N, CA, C and O atoms as a GROMACS GRO file, in nm:
protein
  204
    1MET      N    1  -2.974   1.229   5.638
    1MET     CA    2  -2.973   1.109   5.718
    1MET      C    3  -2.827   1.066   5.739
    1MET      O    4  -2.752   1.054   5.642
    2GLU      N    5  -2.790   1.044   5.862
    2GLU     CA    6  -2.653   1.004   5.893
    2GLU      C    7  -2.637   0.853   5.881
    2GLU      O    8  -2.728   0.777   5.917
    3PRO      N    9  -2.520   0.809   5.831
    3PRO     CA   10  -2.498   0.665   5.823
    3PRO      C   11  -2.486   0.604   5.962
    3PRO      O   12  -2.440   0.668   6.056
    4SER      N   13  -2.528   0.481   5.973
    4SER     CA   14  -2.519   0.415   6.104
    4SER      C   15  -2.373   0.385   6.135
    4SER      O   16  -2.295   0.350   6.046
    5SER      N   17  -2.339   0.398   6.259
    5SER     CA   18  -2.202   0.374   6.302
    5SER      C   19  -2.184   0.228   6.339
    5SER      O   20  -2.268   0.170   6.409
    6THR      N   21  -2.074   0.168   6.293
    6THR     CA   22  -2.045   0.029   6.329
    6THR      C   23  -1.935   0.023   6.434
    6THR      O   24  -1.895  -0.086   6.475
    7TRP      N   25  -1.887   0.137   6.479
    7TRP     CA   26  -1.781   0.142   6.579
    7TRP      C   27  -1.838   0.113   6.717
    7TRP      O   28  -1.946   0.162   6.752
    8SER      N   29  -1.766   0.035   6.792
    8SER     CA   30  -1.808   0.002   6.928
    8SER      C   31  -1.704   0.055   7.026
    8SER      O   32  -1.584   0.038   7.002
    9PRO      N   33  -1.746   0.118   7.135
    9PRO     CA   34  -1.649   0.170   7.232
    9PRO      C   35  -1.584   0.060   7.316
    9PRO      O   36  -1.492   0.088   7.392
   10CYS      N   37  -1.631  -0.063   7.304
   10CYS     CA   38  -1.576  -0.174   7.383
   10CYS      C   39  -1.451  -0.229   7.316
   10CYS      O   40  -1.449  -0.252   7.195
   11LEU      N   41  -1.348  -0.250   7.395
   11LEU     CA   42  -1.224  -0.306   7.343
   11LEU      C   43  -1.227  -0.458   7.352
   11LEU      O   44  -1.294  -0.513   7.439
   12PRO      N   45  -1.154  -0.526   7.262
   12PRO     CA   46  -1.147  -0.672   7.273
   12PRO      C   47  -1.086  -0.713   7.407
   12PRO      O   48  -1.014  -0.635   7.470
   13THR      N   49  -1.115  -0.834   7.449
   13THR     CA   50  -1.067  -0.880   7.580
   13THR      C   51  -0.917  -0.896   7.586
   13THR      O   52  -0.861  -0.895   7.696
   14TRP      N   53  -0.848  -0.911   7.471
   14TRP     CA   54  -0.703  -0.929   7.474
   14TRP      C   55  -0.628  -0.797   7.489
   14TRP      O   56  -0.506  -0.799   7.507
   15THR      N   57  -0.695  -0.684   7.483
   15THR     CA   58  -0.626  -0.556   7.499
   15THR      C   59  -0.601  -0.529   7.647
   15THR      O   60  -0.689  -0.550   7.730
   16PRO      N   61  -0.482  -0.482   7.679
   16PRO     CA   62  -0.451  -0.454   7.820
   16PRO      C   63  -0.520  -0.326   7.868
   16PRO      O   64  -0.541  -0.233   7.790
   17SER      N   65  -0.555  -0.323   7.993
   17SER     CA   66  -0.614  -0.202   8.049
   17SER      C   67  -0.504  -0.099   8.074
   17SER      O   68  -0.388  -0.135   8.091
   18ARG      N   69  -0.540   0.025   8.077
   18ARG     CA   70  -0.443   0.131   8.102
   18ARG      C   71  -0.387   0.118   8.242
   18ARG      O   72  -0.458   0.081   8.336
   19GLY      N   73  -0.261   0.150   8.255
   19GLY     CA   74  -0.198   0.144   8.385
   19GLY      C   75  -0.137   0.008   8.416
   19GLY      O   76  -0.068  -0.008   8.516
   20ARG      N   77  -0.163  -0.088   8.331
   20ARG     CA   78  -0.107  -0.222   8.352
   20ARG      C   79   0.029  -0.230   8.285
   20ARG      O   80   0.045  -0.185   8.171
   21GLU      N   81   0.125  -0.287   8.352
   21GLU     CA   82   0.259  -0.305   8.295
   21GLU      C   83   0.252  -0.417   8.191
   21GLU      O   84   0.199  -0.525   8.219
   22THR      N   85   0.306  -0.392   8.072
   22THR     CA   86   0.304  -0.495   7.969
   22THR      C   87   0.436  -0.570   7.966
   22THR      O   88   0.543  -0.512   7.986
   23SER      N   89   0.426  -0.697   7.941
   23SER     CA   90   0.547  -0.780   7.933
   23SER      C   91   0.593  -0.788   7.788
   23SER      O   92   0.524  -0.744   7.696
   24GLU      N   93   0.710  -0.845   7.769
   24GLU     CA   94   0.764  -0.861   7.634
   24GLU      C   95   0.674  -0.953   7.551
   24GLU      O   96   0.656  -0.929   7.432
   25SER      N   97   0.619  -1.055   7.613
   25SER     CA   98   0.530  -1.145   7.539
   25SER      C   99   0.399  -1.077   7.501
   25SER      O  100   0.343  -1.104   7.395
   26ASP      N  101   0.348  -0.989   7.588
   26ASP     CA  102   0.227  -0.911   7.554
   26ASP      C  103   0.253  -0.821   7.434
   26ASP      O  104   0.170  -0.810   7.344
   27THR      N  105   0.370  -0.758   7.434
   27THR     CA  106   0.407  -0.670   7.324
   27THR      C  107   0.422  -0.749   7.194
   27THR      O  108   0.378  -0.705   7.089
   28ALA      N  109   0.484  -0.866   7.203
   28ALA     CA  110   0.501  -0.951   7.084
   28ALA      C  111   0.366  -0.995   7.029
   28ALA      O  112   0.347  -0.997   6.908
   29LEU      N  113   0.273  -1.031   7.117
   29LEU     CA  114   0.140  -1.072   7.073
   29LEU      C  115   0.069  -0.957   7.002
   29LEU      O  116   0.013  -0.976   6.894
   30ALA      N  117   0.071  -0.838   7.061
   30ALA     CA  118   0.005  -0.722   7.000
   30ALA      C  119   0.068  -0.688   6.866
   30ALA      O  120  -0.002  -0.652   6.771
   31THR      N  121   0.201  -0.698   6.856
   31THR     CA  122   0.271  -0.671   6.731
   31THR      C  123   0.231  -0.772   6.624
   31THR      O  124   0.207  -0.735   6.509
   32GLY      N  125   0.224  -0.898   6.661
   32GLY     CA  126   0.185  -1.002   6.567
   32GLY      C  127   0.043  -0.983   6.517
   32GLY      O  128   0.015  -1.003   6.398
   33ILE      N  129  -0.047  -0.945   6.605
   33ILE     CA  130  -0.186  -0.921   6.566
   33ILE      C  131  -0.194  -0.803   6.469
   33ILE      O  132  -0.266  -0.809   6.370
   34ALA      N  133  -0.119  -0.697   6.498
   34ALA     CA  134  -0.119  -0.579   6.409
   34ALA      C  135  -0.062  -0.615   6.272
   34ALA      O  136  -0.116  -0.573   6.170
   35GLN      N  137   0.047  -0.691   6.269
   35GLN     CA  138   0.106  -0.731   6.142
   35GLN      C  139   0.012  -0.820   6.062
   35GLN      O  140   0.001  -0.805   5.940
   36GLN      N  141  -0.056  -0.911   6.128
   36GLN     CA  142  -0.151  -0.998   6.059
   36GLN      C  143  -0.268  -0.917   6.002
   36GLN      O  144  -0.314  -0.945   5.892
   37SER      N  145  -0.314  -0.818   6.077
   37SER     CA  146  -0.424  -0.734   6.030
   37SER      C  147  -0.383  -0.656   5.905
   37SER      O  148  -0.460  -0.647   5.809
   38LEU      N  149  -0.262  -0.600   5.906
   38LEU     CA  150  -0.213  -0.528   5.788
   38LEU      C  151  -0.195  -0.622   5.670
   38LEU      O  152  -0.230  -0.586   5.557
   39ASP      N  153  -0.142  -0.740   5.694
   39ASP     CA  154  -0.124  -0.839   5.588
   39ASP      C  155  -0.258  -0.878   5.526
   39ASP      O  156  -0.271  -0.885   5.404
   40ASP      N  157  -0.358  -0.903   5.610
   40ASP     CA  158  -0.492  -0.938   5.562
   40ASP      C  159  -0.550  -0.825   5.478
   40ASP      O  160  -0.613  -0.849   5.375
   41LEU      N  161  -0.530  -0.701   5.521
   41LEU     CA  162  -0.583  -0.585   5.449
   41LEU      C  163  -0.520  -0.574   5.311
   41LEU      O  164  -0.591  -0.548   5.213
   42ILE      N  165  -0.390  -0.592   5.302
   42ILE     CA  166  -0.321  -0.580   5.173
   42ILE      C  167  -0.360  -0.695   5.080
   42ILE      O  168  -0.373  -0.675   4.960
   43ARG      N  169  -0.378  -0.814   5.134
   43ARG     CA  170  -0.409  -0.931   5.050
   43ARG      C  171  -0.547  -0.922   4.984
   43ARG      O  172  -0.568  -0.981   4.879
   44VAL      N  173  -0.642  -0.849   5.043
   44VAL     CA  174  -0.775  -0.838   4.981
   44VAL      C  175  -0.775  -0.733   4.870
   44VAL      O  176  -0.875  -0.718   4.800
   45GLU      N  177  -0.665  -0.661   4.855
   45GLU     CA  178  -0.647  -0.560   4.750
   45GLU      C  179  -0.767  -0.465   4.740
   45GLU      O  180  -0.840  -0.468   4.640
   46PRO      N  181  -0.788  -0.382   4.842
   46PRO     CA  182  -0.901  -0.287   4.836
   46PRO      C  183  -0.884  -0.188   4.720
   46PRO      O  184  -0.772  -0.155   4.681
   47ALA      N  185  -0.996  -0.143   4.667
   47ALA     CA  186  -0.995  -0.053   4.551
   47ALA      C  187  -0.920   0.076   4.578
   47ALA      O  188  -0.858   0.131   4.487
   48TRP      N  189  -0.925   0.126   4.700
   48TRP     CA  190  -0.860   0.254   4.733
   48TRP      C  191  -0.709   0.242   4.746
   48TRP      O  192  -0.641   0.343   4.762
   49LEU      N  193  -0.655   0.120   4.741
   49LEU     CA  194  -0.511   0.100   4.758
   49LEU      C  195  -0.432   0.165   4.645
   49LEU      O  196  -0.318   0.207   4.667
   50ASP      N  197  -0.489   0.175   4.526
   50ASP     CA  198  -0.418   0.233   4.411
   50ASP      C  199  -0.426   0.385   4.406
   50ASP      O  200  -0.367   0.446   4.316
   51CYS      N  201  -0.495   0.447   4.498
   51CYS     CA  202  -0.511   0.593   4.497
   51CYS      C  203  -0.380   0.663   4.526
   51CYS      O  204  -0.376   0.786   4.528
   0.00000   0.00000   0.00000
C-alpha cells in the first residue's frame, strides 16, 4: 500500500508565473519567505536534524 501524497501541484498565489520579469522587491519578498521558512524549521528542532 502506497502512502497518500500530500503534495499539491498548485503553487501559492504569491509565486510569480514563468516568463514574468521579477522586480527587486519581489526578490526580497521571496528571499524573506525562504529565510523565515528555514528559521521556523530549525526552531522546531526536528529529530533528523542531529543525523
